[in-house]
Short mmCIF file of the C-alpha atoms (twelve columns), coordinates in Angstrom:
data_MODEL
# 
_entry.id   MODEL 
# 
loop_
_atom_site.group_PDB 
_atom_site.id 
_atom_site.type_symbol 
_atom_site.label_atom_id 
_atom_site.label_alt_id 
_atom_site.label_comp_id 
_atom_site.label_asym_id 
_atom_site.label_seq_id 
_atom_site.Cartn_x 
_atom_site.Cartn_y 
_atom_site.Cartn_z 
_atom_site.pdbx_PDB_model_num 
ATOM 1   C CA . MET A 1   -23.815 -13.070 16.937  1 
ATOM 2   C CA . GLU A 2   -22.165 -9.593  16.015  1 
ATOM 3   C CA . GLU A 3   -18.740 -9.092  15.729  1 
ATOM 4   C CA . ARG A 4   -17.759 -6.381  18.561  1 
ATOM 5   C CA . ARG A 5   -13.690 -6.271  18.079  1 
ATOM 6   C CA . GLN A 6   -12.512 -3.501  15.783  1 
ATOM 7   C CA . ILE A 7   -9.248  -2.957  13.996  1 
ATOM 8   C CA . ASN A 8   -8.404  0.710   13.887  1 
ATOM 9   C CA . ARG A 9   -5.087  2.014   12.124  1 
ATOM 10  C CA . VAL A 10  -2.687  4.009   14.152  1 
ATOM 11  C CA . GLU A 11  -0.282  6.806   12.781  1 
ATOM 12  C CA . TYR A 12  2.998   5.669   11.104  1 
ATOM 13  C CA . PRO A 13  4.546   8.004   9.559   1 
ATOM 14  C CA . THR A 14  7.298   6.973   7.348   1 
ATOM 15  C CA . LYS A 15  8.775   6.997   3.900   1 
ATOM 16  C CA . SER A 16  7.780   3.840   1.567   1 
ATOM 17  C CA . LEU A 17  7.984   2.285   -1.670  1 
ATOM 18  C CA . ILE A 18  4.550   1.021   -3.660  1 
ATOM 19  C CA . VAL A 19  5.425   -2.222  -6.224  1 
ATOM 20  C CA . VAL A 20  2.735   -2.592  -8.664  1 
ATOM 21  C CA . CYS A 21  2.651   -6.543  -9.056  1 
ATOM 22  C CA . ASP A 22  1.883   -6.453  -13.002 1 
ATOM 23  C CA . THR A 23  4.479   -4.129  -13.935 1 
ATOM 24  C CA . GLY A 24  6.933   -3.840  -11.620 1 
ATOM 25  C CA . GLU A 25  6.568   0.054   -11.488 1 
ATOM 26  C CA . LYS A 26  8.246   1.606   -8.243  1 
ATOM 27  C CA . TYR A 27  6.705   4.597   -6.460  1 
ATOM 28  C CA . TYR A 28  8.062   6.271   -3.358  1 
ATOM 29  C CA . VAL A 29  5.193   7.583   -1.148  1 
ATOM 30  C CA . ASP A 30  4.652   8.643   2.540   1 
ATOM 31  C CA . THR A 31  2.798   5.951   4.447   1 
ATOM 32  C CA . VAL A 32  0.588   8.075   6.944   1 
ATOM 33  C CA . ASN A 33  -0.851  5.553   9.123   1 
ATOM 34  C CA . VAL A 34  -1.309  1.505   9.063   1 
ATOM 35  C CA . SER A 35  -3.419  -1.975  10.799  1 
ATOM 36  C CA . PRO A 36  -2.903  -5.410  10.380  1 
ATOM 37  C CA . LEU A 37  -5.828  -4.822  7.280   1 
ATOM 38  C CA . GLY A 38  -4.376  -2.065  5.247   1 
ATOM 39  C CA . MET A 39  -2.412  1.465   5.165   1 
ATOM 40  C CA . GLY A 40  -3.242  5.148   4.403   1 
ATOM 41  C CA . ILE A 41  -0.415  6.582   2.050   1 
ATOM 42  C CA . LYS A 42  -0.101  10.074  0.768   1 
ATOM 43  C CA . ALA A 43  1.458   10.025  -2.752  1 
ATOM 44  C CA . PRO A 44  2.856   12.636  -5.006  1 
ATOM 45  C CA . GLU A 45  0.617   14.478  -7.624  1 
ATOM 46  C CA . ASP A 46  2.801   12.749  -10.256 1 
ATOM 47  C CA . THR A 47  1.471   9.390   -9.353  1 
ATOM 48  C CA . PRO A 48  -0.742  7.564   -11.919 1 
ATOM 49  C CA . ASN A 49  -4.362  6.222   -11.041 1 
ATOM 50  C CA . LEU A 50  -3.432  2.888   -8.808  1 
ATOM 51  C CA . GLU A 51  -6.954  2.262   -8.109  1 
ATOM 52  C CA . GLY A 52  -7.858  -1.403  -8.540  1 
ATOM 53  C CA . LYS A 53  -4.212  -2.655  -8.622  1 
ATOM 54  C CA . ASP A 54  -1.944  -5.434  -7.014  1 
ATOM 55  C CA . ILE A 55  0.774   -3.769  -5.218  1 
ATOM 56  C CA . ILE A 56  3.402   -4.937  -2.714  1 
ATOM 57  C CA . THR A 57  4.185   -1.625  -0.393  1 
ATOM 58  C CA . VAL A 58  6.964   -1.683  1.943   1 
ATOM 59  C CA . ALA A 59  7.334   0.522   5.375   1 
ATOM 60  C CA . ASP A 60  10.310  0.113   7.529   1 
ATOM 61  C CA . THR A 61  9.900   -3.162  8.588   1 
ATOM 62  C CA . LEU A 62  6.394   -3.721  7.379   1 
ATOM 63  C CA . ILE A 63  5.783   -5.457  3.833   1 
ATOM 64  C CA . MET A 64  2.017   -5.845  2.715   1 
ATOM 65  C CA . TYR A 65  0.494   -7.598  -0.160  1 
ATOM 66  C CA . ALA A 66  -2.699  -5.032  -1.267  1 
ATOM 67  C CA . ASP A 67  -5.143  -3.979  -3.206  1 
ATOM 68  C CA . VAL A 68  -5.563  -0.119  -3.812  1 
ATOM 69  C CA . THR A 69  -9.187  0.478   -2.759  1 
ATOM 70  C CA . ARG A 70  -9.066  4.472   -3.544  1 
ATOM 71  C CA . GLN A 71  -6.952  7.018   -4.809  1 
ATOM 72  C CA . VAL A 72  -8.295  10.882  -3.974  1 
ATOM 73  C CA . LYS A 73  -6.869  13.825  -5.370  1 
ATOM 74  C CA . LYS A 74  -6.358  16.517  -2.426  1 
ATOM 75  C CA . GLU A 75  -6.234  20.036  -2.436  1 
ATOM 76  C CA . ASP A 76  -2.571  20.254  -2.610  1 
ATOM 77  C CA . GLY A 77  -2.488  17.955  -5.860  1 
ATOM 78  C CA . THR A 78  -1.177  15.163  -3.821  1 
ATOM 79  C CA . PHE A 79  -2.911  11.962  -3.570  1 
ATOM 80  C CA . GLU A 80  -5.028  10.075  -0.646  1 
ATOM 81  C CA . ILE A 81  -4.646  6.142   -1.183  1 
ATOM 82  C CA . GLY A 82  -6.246  3.447   0.662   1 
ATOM 83  C CA . ILE A 83  -5.094  0.141   0.542   1 
ATOM 84  C CA . ARG A 84  -6.410  -3.241  1.785   1 
ATOM 85  C CA . ALA A 85  -4.174  -5.946  2.530   1 
ATOM 86  C CA . ARG A 86  -4.117  -9.591  1.055   1 
ATOM 87  C CA . LYS A 87  -2.595  -12.819 1.867   1 
ATOM 88  C CA . PHE A 88  0.583   -13.556 0.598   1 
ATOM 89  C CA . THR A 89  0.066   -16.293 -2.159  1 
ATOM 90  C CA . SER A 90  3.407   -18.448 -3.190  1 
ATOM 91  C CA . GLU A 91  3.562   -16.509 -6.253  1 
ATOM 92  C CA . VAL A 92  3.552   -13.166 -4.775  1 
ATOM 93  C CA . LEU A 93  6.154   -14.485 -2.067  1 
ATOM 94  C CA . GLU A 94  8.663   -15.731 -4.842  1 
ATOM 95  C CA . TYR A 95  8.386   -12.170 -6.850  1 
ATOM 96  C CA . LEU A 96  8.622   -10.158 -3.746  1 
ATOM 97  C CA . PHE A 97  12.243  -12.135 -3.066  1 
ATOM 98  C CA . THR A 98  13.543  -12.269 -6.673  1 
ATOM 99  C CA . ASN A 99  12.332  -8.625  -7.798  1 
ATOM 100 C CA . LEU A 100 11.975  -6.188  -5.205  1 
ATOM 101 C CA . GLY A 101 15.615  -5.446  -4.155  1 
ATOM 102 C CA . HIS A 102 16.263  -4.535  -8.003  1 
# 
C-alpha cells in the first residue's frame, strides 16, 4: 500500500538557538520553516559545519532533538541548514532539563 499523506513544512520565521549535544556549543540562528519532522534554519556565516551532528534546537515554544542533514552556504555568506527530527531519549531529556538554560 502506498502512503499518500505528506507532511509539509510551514513558514515559521523566528529567532532560535541550536545546542550541539556532544559539546554544548550554542549558536543563535533564524528558523525559517517547521514541520513535525524537521526545520529549515538560516545561520550566520561564522557558524561551523554542523552536518551530521546531534542537536537540540529551541524556536519560541518548540523544542526539537534532531540530526543536521545538510548545511549549504548561500550567496550572501549565510548558511541554509536542514534538520531531521529524532525521538527524545531519556538521556537527551535529562540533558535538556539540566543544561540548556545555563
